[in-house]
PLY file of the C-alpha trace (Angstrom):
ply
format ascii 1.0
element vertex 458
property float x
property float y
property float z
element edge 457
property int vertex1
property int vertex2
end_header
32.08 13.58 -31.71
30.53 15.00 -28.20
31.80 14.53 -25.19
29.93 15.29 -22.12
30.41 15.60 -18.29
28.72 15.69 -14.61
30.71 18.45 -12.69
32.11 18.35 -9.31
30.72 21.10 -8.37
27.43 19.76 -9.11
27.65 16.88 -6.64
28.46 19.46 -3.55
25.21 21.67 -4.78
23.53 18.49 -4.80
24.61 17.68 -1.38
23.73 20.92 -0.18
20.01 21.02 -1.40
19.47 17.53 -0.02
20.53 18.52 3.37
18.58 21.46 3.43
15.52 19.45 2.02
15.61 21.44 -1.09
15.03 19.81 -4.97
17.61 20.05 -7.41
17.24 22.32 -9.79
18.58 22.90 -13.11
16.59 25.57 -14.42
18.91 27.40 -17.13
20.74 25.80 -20.27
23.70 27.87 -21.34
25.25 27.57 -24.80
28.83 29.16 -25.53
31.57 29.08 -28.04
35.28 28.06 -26.26
37.83 28.32 -28.46
39.86 26.05 -30.12
37.87 23.36 -28.44
38.10 20.05 -29.02
35.20 17.70 -28.78
36.95 14.41 -28.70
39.12 15.48 -25.31
37.41 13.86 -22.32
35.94 16.96 -20.12
37.68 17.99 -17.18
35.03 17.12 -14.38
36.79 20.32 -11.72
35.37 22.95 -14.69
32.06 24.52 -14.34
30.56 27.26 -16.25
33.03 29.39 -18.76
33.77 32.83 -18.75
30.34 34.78 -19.61
32.46 36.84 -22.14
31.95 32.98 -23.77
28.14 32.52 -23.42
26.43 33.01 -26.70
22.96 32.26 -25.20
21.33 31.36 -22.22
17.26 30.32 -21.81
15.59 29.07 -18.95
14.27 25.21 -19.12
11.00 24.43 -20.85
10.27 20.95 -19.81
11.98 18.76 -17.18
10.83 15.19 -17.07
12.12 11.81 -15.74
12.97 8.95 -17.46
13.16 5.96 -14.98
14.12 6.83 -11.43
17.83 7.64 -12.25
17.98 9.87 -15.20
16.14 13.66 -16.16
16.00 14.91 -19.48
15.89 18.78 -19.54
15.13 20.72 -22.84
14.60 24.16 -24.36
13.33 25.26 -27.86
14.77 28.53 -29.17
12.41 30.33 -31.01
12.93 31.30 -34.90
13.46 34.53 -34.01
16.56 34.48 -31.97
19.19 35.74 -33.94
21.79 33.69 -35.41
24.48 32.31 -32.93
27.37 29.61 -33.07
28.35 26.98 -29.91
30.16 24.22 -29.16
29.37 23.53 -25.84
26.16 23.70 -23.81
25.92 23.64 -20.09
23.15 23.77 -17.29
23.35 25.26 -14.01
20.66 26.65 -10.91
21.06 30.40 -12.42
19.95 31.36 -8.41
23.02 29.44 -6.92
26.79 30.30 -7.46
28.70 26.95 -8.64
25.70 24.93 -9.40
27.03 23.82 -13.01
25.07 20.01 -13.46
25.98 19.03 -16.83
28.71 19.56 -19.48
28.57 19.43 -23.25
31.16 19.83 -25.80
30.45 19.16 -29.26
31.37 19.90 -32.77
30.41 24.00 -33.80
26.75 24.33 -34.51
24.97 27.03 -35.66
21.54 28.27 -34.67
20.30 30.44 -37.92
17.71 32.93 -37.93
14.39 32.07 -38.99
15.26 28.12 -37.54
13.81 26.49 -34.15
16.00 24.97 -32.37
15.08 22.17 -29.39
17.92 20.59 -27.28
17.38 17.88 -24.47
20.12 16.58 -22.42
19.79 13.88 -20.13
21.54 14.25 -16.43
21.98 10.70 -15.03
22.61 10.25 -11.50
21.19 7.83 -8.59
18.22 9.11 -7.54
17.74 11.85 -9.84
13.86 11.92 -10.22
13.37 12.00 -6.12
16.27 14.19 -5.57
14.81 17.17 -8.33
10.92 15.66 -7.18
10.35 15.22 -10.70
7.55 12.93 -11.22
6.43 13.63 -14.57
7.52 11.06 -17.51
9.76 12.81 -19.83
7.57 10.81 -22.50
4.83 12.80 -21.79
5.57 16.49 -22.46
7.56 16.01 -25.85
6.82 20.18 -27.43
2.79 19.62 -28.96
2.61 22.58 -31.62
-0.69 21.84 -32.10
-2.39 24.18 -29.43
-0.45 27.38 -31.20
-0.86 26.29 -34.66
-4.81 25.98 -33.95
-4.41 29.10 -32.36
-3.24 30.62 -35.46
-6.08 28.66 -37.80
-8.49 30.40 -35.65
-6.74 34.01 -36.07
-7.05 33.65 -39.61
-10.53 32.46 -39.72
-11.45 35.47 -37.75
-9.74 37.79 -40.38
-11.68 36.10 -43.25
-14.90 36.60 -41.12
-14.26 40.39 -40.19
-13.78 40.68 -44.14
-16.56 38.23 -45.90
-19.26 37.96 -43.22
-20.02 34.72 -42.73
-20.78 33.62 -46.13
-19.75 34.73 -49.34
-19.94 33.29 -52.32
-16.58 34.30 -54.57
-17.07 31.77 -58.09
-19.22 28.89 -58.65
-21.65 26.85 -57.16
-24.40 27.56 -59.81
-27.04 24.75 -58.81
-29.30 23.55 -62.34
-31.86 21.38 -62.86
-31.38 18.67 -65.01
-33.57 16.72 -67.99
-34.74 14.20 -64.67
-36.41 16.99 -62.50
-35.03 15.05 -59.53
-31.56 15.61 -60.63
-29.84 18.86 -59.48
-26.23 19.61 -60.56
-23.85 22.17 -58.26
-20.63 23.60 -60.04
-17.17 24.09 -58.91
-16.72 27.19 -56.72
-15.36 28.92 -53.73
-17.25 30.27 -50.90
-16.25 31.56 -47.36
-18.60 30.20 -44.67
-17.65 31.10 -40.94
-14.37 32.41 -42.17
-13.48 29.19 -44.09
-12.45 29.18 -47.68
-14.34 26.20 -48.67
-13.34 24.91 -52.49
-15.86 22.76 -54.08
-13.14 20.57 -56.70
-16.05 18.85 -58.91
-19.48 19.09 -59.96
-21.96 17.64 -57.69
-25.12 15.93 -58.37
-27.61 15.74 -56.29
-31.09 13.76 -56.01
-33.90 15.63 -54.22
-37.55 14.70 -54.59
-39.60 16.39 -52.00
-40.42 20.24 -52.46
-40.11 22.89 -51.07
-36.18 22.20 -49.82
-33.25 23.99 -49.46
-29.66 23.00 -50.42
-26.77 24.33 -47.85
-22.85 24.07 -47.86
-21.57 22.84 -44.90
-17.41 23.29 -44.07
-15.72 22.30 -41.25
-11.80 21.99 -40.63
-10.03 18.37 -40.04
-6.88 17.15 -39.73
-4.75 15.02 -37.36
-1.44 16.27 -34.98
1.13 14.86 -37.41
-0.91 15.46 -41.12
-1.95 18.17 -43.27
-4.94 20.28 -41.99
-7.57 21.00 -44.55
-11.30 22.57 -44.83
-13.56 19.87 -45.48
-16.70 20.66 -47.86
-20.19 18.82 -48.13
-23.71 19.54 -49.71
-26.44 18.82 -47.43
-30.33 19.02 -48.50
-32.79 19.92 -46.12
-36.71 20.98 -45.74
-35.79 22.88 -42.50
-33.13 25.49 -42.46
-29.75 24.82 -40.80
-27.17 26.80 -39.10
-23.78 26.50 -37.45
-23.37 23.56 -35.38
-20.94 21.41 -33.19
-21.19 17.80 -34.20
-20.44 14.74 -31.75
-16.73 14.55 -32.03
-16.63 18.65 -31.13
-15.92 19.67 -34.74
-17.13 22.83 -35.10
-19.35 23.21 -38.29
-20.10 26.00 -40.54
-22.97 26.01 -42.65
-23.88 29.18 -45.80
-27.31 28.70 -47.76
-26.86 27.72 -51.43
-30.71 27.70 -52.99
-33.95 27.27 -52.45
-36.63 24.85 -54.67
-39.75 25.96 -54.44
-42.83 24.04 -54.48
-42.18 23.31 -57.76
-38.54 22.45 -57.43
-37.17 25.85 -59.36
-34.15 26.74 -58.26
-34.24 30.15 -56.15
-30.73 31.57 -55.78
-29.62 31.92 -52.07
-25.94 32.83 -52.37
-24.51 35.80 -50.77
-22.05 36.87 -52.77
-18.31 38.27 -52.14
-18.30 41.75 -50.71
-16.89 43.66 -48.19
-18.72 42.63 -44.66
-18.28 46.24 -43.95
-19.75 48.13 -47.16
-22.70 45.83 -47.08
-23.45 46.23 -43.36
-23.34 49.61 -43.89
-26.31 49.45 -46.54
-28.91 47.28 -44.71
-32.14 49.22 -45.07
-31.54 51.19 -47.79
-34.57 52.05 -50.11
-33.90 52.17 -53.97
-36.41 52.13 -56.77
-35.79 49.37 -59.43
-36.84 48.72 -62.96
-36.92 44.88 -62.23
-39.96 43.16 -60.33
-39.52 40.23 -57.94
-36.17 38.84 -56.43
-32.43 40.70 -56.31
-30.08 39.16 -54.29
-29.02 41.16 -51.32
-33.11 42.89 -51.80
-36.17 42.47 -50.70
-39.22 43.80 -52.35
-40.67 46.87 -50.13
-44.10 45.86 -50.13
-44.97 44.90 -46.39
-43.32 41.01 -46.60
-42.72 38.95 -43.93
-39.38 37.61 -43.42
-37.44 35.42 -41.14
-35.41 36.97 -38.26
-32.62 34.35 -38.55
-32.27 34.87 -42.21
-32.38 38.67 -42.20
-30.93 39.30 -38.86
-29.15 42.33 -40.23
-32.64 43.79 -41.60
-34.14 42.88 -37.78
-31.34 44.55 -36.12
-31.47 47.48 -38.25
-35.06 47.52 -37.95
-35.04 47.66 -34.06
-32.07 50.39 -33.84
-34.27 52.31 -35.96
-37.39 52.99 -33.63
-39.78 51.84 -36.36
-40.81 48.32 -35.31
-44.63 48.36 -34.13
-46.69 45.29 -33.89
-48.11 43.33 -36.52
-52.11 44.24 -35.75
-51.32 48.14 -35.13
-49.51 47.78 -38.75
-52.29 45.69 -40.39
-54.72 47.80 -38.70
-54.04 50.86 -40.26
-51.68 50.39 -43.15
-51.54 53.54 -44.93
-50.64 55.40 -41.65
-47.76 52.63 -40.62
-46.49 52.26 -43.95
-43.09 53.15 -43.41
-42.92 50.60 -39.91
-41.51 47.66 -39.20
-44.22 44.93 -37.88
-43.15 42.45 -35.56
-44.42 39.77 -37.43
-45.58 36.62 -35.47
-43.28 38.29 -32.51
-41.34 35.53 -32.23
-39.16 34.67 -35.56
-40.55 36.74 -38.46
-41.36 40.76 -39.08
-42.75 42.94 -41.99
-41.01 45.40 -43.81
-42.06 49.00 -44.58
-44.35 49.20 -47.78
-43.48 51.75 -50.41
-46.15 50.59 -52.66
-49.18 52.49 -50.86
-48.55 55.83 -53.00
-46.64 57.34 -50.19
-43.56 60.05 -51.47
-40.70 59.84 -48.72
-39.15 62.94 -47.81
-37.08 64.28 -44.85
-39.45 64.95 -41.95
-39.71 68.39 -41.10
-39.42 69.46 -37.07
-43.27 69.21 -37.07
-43.71 65.49 -38.05
-42.59 63.12 -35.84
-40.16 60.63 -37.87
-41.79 57.59 -39.77
-45.32 58.92 -39.75
-47.45 59.35 -42.87
-49.48 62.80 -43.12
-52.74 62.55 -45.51
-53.02 64.46 -48.97
-53.34 68.07 -49.03
-53.08 71.11 -51.02
-52.70 74.41 -50.35
-55.75 76.55 -50.83
-57.48 77.75 -53.55
-59.11 81.08 -52.98
-60.99 83.13 -55.28
-63.78 86.37 -54.81
-66.23 88.03 -57.16
-67.48 91.68 -57.08
-71.37 92.16 -58.17
-73.86 95.30 -58.49
-77.66 94.84 -57.25
-78.16 96.84 -60.18
-76.67 94.26 -62.24
-78.89 93.13 -65.47
-76.49 90.51 -66.52
-72.81 89.51 -66.27
-70.28 87.25 -67.85
-67.01 86.01 -66.54
-64.28 85.56 -69.31
-62.50 81.96 -69.28
-59.00 81.83 -68.33
-59.65 80.44 -65.09
-61.04 78.15 -62.42
-64.40 79.78 -62.94
-66.78 79.31 -65.61
-69.44 81.34 -68.10
-72.39 82.70 -65.58
-75.83 85.08 -66.47
-78.04 86.52 -64.07
-80.92 84.76 -63.47
-84.46 86.51 -63.59
-86.40 86.05 -59.69
-89.33 86.86 -58.16
-89.40 87.89 -54.92
-92.04 86.05 -52.01
-95.45 87.90 -51.67
-94.24 89.66 -55.32
-96.10 87.91 -58.14
-95.89 90.92 -60.53
-92.43 91.97 -59.39
-89.11 90.53 -60.92
-85.62 91.00 -59.67
-82.14 89.88 -60.94
-80.65 89.19 -57.91
-79.76 85.63 -58.07
-76.37 84.49 -59.55
-74.97 81.00 -59.99
-71.26 80.66 -60.62
-69.35 77.66 -61.37
-66.11 76.80 -59.98
-63.92 73.36 -61.45
-60.40 73.22 -60.93
-60.25 70.53 -63.30
-60.10 73.67 -66.09
-57.14 74.65 -64.91
-55.16 71.33 -63.63
-55.22 67.62 -64.12
-57.71 65.56 -60.86
-57.18 62.00 -60.05
-58.24 60.44 -56.50
-54.83 61.14 -55.51
-52.78 63.98 -55.04
-49.13 63.62 -57.07
-46.85 65.06 -58.80
-45.58 63.62 -62.32
-44.75 60.02 -60.75
-42.56 57.34 -62.59
-43.96 54.06 -60.90
-40.94 51.44 -59.92
-40.00 48.68 -57.80
-39.23 49.74 -54.24
-36.79 47.40 -52.49
-35.21 47.66 -49.11
-31.38 46.17 -48.67
-31.13 43.46 -46.24
-27.15 44.17 -44.99
-25.97 40.99 -47.34
-25.25 40.17 -51.14
0 1
1 2
2 3
3 4
4 5
5 6
6 7
7 8
8 9
9 10
10 11
11 12
12 13
13 14
14 15
15 16
16 17
17 18
18 19
19 20
20 21
21 22
22 23
23 24
24 25
25 26
26 27
27 28
28 29
29 30
30 31
31 32
32 33
33 34
34 35
35 36
36 37
37 38
38 39
39 40
40 41
41 42
42 43
43 44
44 45
45 46
46 47
47 48
48 49
49 50
50 51
51 52
52 53
53 54
54 55
55 56
56 57
57 58
58 59
59 60
60 61
61 62
62 63
63 64
64 65
65 66
66 67
67 68
68 69
69 70
70 71
71 72
72 73
73 74
74 75
75 76
76 77
77 78
78 79
79 80
80 81
81 82
82 83
83 84
84 85
85 86
86 87
87 88
88 89
89 90
90 91
91 92
92 93
93 94
94 95
95 96
96 97
97 98
98 99
99 100
100 101
101 102
102 103
103 104
104 105
105 106
106 107
107 108
108 109
109 110
110 111
111 112
112 113
113 114
114 115
115 116
116 117
117 118
118 119
119 120
120 121
121 122
122 123
123 124
124 125
125 126
126 127
127 128
128 129
129 130
130 131
131 132
132 133
133 134
134 135
135 136
136 137
137 138
138 139
139 140
140 141
141 142
142 143
143 144
144 145
145 146
146 147
147 148
148 149
149 150
150 151
151 152
152 153
153 154
154 155
155 156
156 157
157 158
158 159
159 160
160 161
161 162
162 163
163 164
164 165
165 166
166 167
167 168
168 169
169 170
170 171
171 172
172 173
173 174
174 175
175 176
176 177
177 178
178 179
179 180
180 181
181 182
182 183
183 184
184 185
185 186
186 187
187 188
188 189
189 190
190 191
191 192
192 193
193 194
194 195
195 196
196 197
197 198
198 199
199 200
200 201
201 202
202 203
203 204
204 205
205 206
206 207
207 208
208 209
209 210
210 211
211 212
212 213
213 214
214 215
215 216
216 217
217 218
218 219
219 220
220 221
221 222
222 223
223 224
224 225
225 226
226 227
227 228
228 229
229 230
230 231
231 232
232 233
233 234
234 235
235 236
236 237
237 238
238 239
239 240
240 241
241 242
242 243
243 244
244 245
245 246
246 247
247 248
248 249
249 250
250 251
251 252
252 253
253 254
254 255
255 256
256 257
257 258
258 259
259 260
260 261
261 262
262 263
263 264
264 265
265 266
266 267
267 268
268 269
269 270
270 271
271 272
272 273
273 274
274 275
275 276
276 277
277 278
278 279
279 280
280 281
281 282
282 283
283 284
284 285
285 286
286 287
287 288
288 289
289 290
290 291
291 292
292 293
293 294
294 295
295 296
296 297
297 298
298 299
299 300
300 301
301 302
302 303
303 304
304 305
305 306
306 307
307 308
308 309
309 310
310 311
311 312
312 313
313 314
314 315
315 316
316 317
317 318
318 319
319 320
320 321
321 322
322 323
323 324
324 325
325 326
326 327
327 328
328 329
329 330
330 331
331 332
332 333
333 334
334 335
335 336
336 337
337 338
338 339
339 340
340 341
341 342
342 343
343 344
344 345
345 346
346 347
347 348
348 349
349 350
350 351
351 352
352 353
353 354
354 355
355 356
356 357
357 358
358 359
359 360
360 361
361 362
362 363
363 364
364 365
365 366
366 367
367 368
368 369
369 370
370 371
371 372
372 373
373 374
374 375
375 376
376 377
377 378
378 379
379 380
380 381
381 382
382 383
383 384
384 385
385 386
386 387
387 388
388 389
389 390
390 391
391 392
392 393
393 394
394 395
395 396
396 397
397 398
398 399
399 400
400 401
401 402
402 403
403 404
404 405
405 406
406 407
407 408
408 409
409 410
410 411
411 412
412 413
413 414
414 415
415 416
416 417
417 418
418 419
419 420
420 421
421 422
422 423
423 424
424 425
425 426
426 427
427 428
428 429
429 430
430 431
431 432
432 433
433 434
434 435
435 436
436 437
437 438
438 439
439 440
440 441
441 442
442 443
443 444
444 445
445 446
446 447
447 448
448 449
449 450
450 451
451 452
452 453
453 454
454 455
455 456
456 457
């Protein structure tokens, strides 16, 4: 059983407030534990607040609203992290004014537990209450709404996943397989993080696609109502133009991840970015590595000077700009050997080109006398030799074992001397191929593999 009363001191407080043109203000709720309290006994209206030693908890009012003209509802929400306390009496008062107790409630013992949120609302009824307290808000409009806090928690969790996984990271599944009917493509169940939302494709899905080339994308958004469980909704979409994150007509934020491309023949090209630590992937962007396999490898581009999208490979494009080695595409195309290690600016708007490591360059740390990124032409150290001859030498031979070939002295007749012969002309042949292999390029022993550059995602 519960007893309520409007103390006499409130009537005095109310008259004083009205006299000076001020509204009544029940701004604090006090919880107390009164020993030996019998909640079945009517409350003595002459009492006000109990001895503060009996107070077990107090809190400012969270909401006040009117119920018609003659009643007000005062409410507090006690958070779940407030320590446990037991009470059997509740009071309202103006904490700025002594002897202003506006309501007393006696009840059976109740305990607020740690980890439990508790809402208490008291209806304060007297003639002209809404006008005297200057309350114009209807109580029906301010029932506690936790949606803002819950949405904030959802967003914080999404951002945490985004920090860990990046925009798109496939954890498992989502294999795209072409079927016996070449227009049918099966997508297997799987898990992917897109935009920080964990998207689960619970069952395999079959897509019918007749136009090529084309692309398959995963679209995920969060949906629910204030009274329902919120879930991440997953949809597969097919588009011949690139898809990106967007907000739909109802205001829902959609996050879109690339899944697979279909080439001109309808063959599947895997676009999936696998789950890895985002910071690790970003630290690898621009890394140049030799591979034994040619062709496409997830997360890597062939280092052959190819053109790529600034949107799809925005991480690599950012790296290129930071490197300071981006030049106009016209300049790069005009002298590909000299500018092999530079990025080209592509069409100047939506694309760029990567360095070309397949033109025969050898990469080293640039010496202090050479600009970063520059190409030096081929060269070898100077090769010098000398040989001493005497004018009286009748014949000479050069022993093998070096770059010189055997040669003999050739008799010559000086001009104007028809009958006189002198041994004064000697031919020596120098050929470095007698010592080293030669080619149309200078190179050490060379292993020729596929050079690829990391895109900054997998």
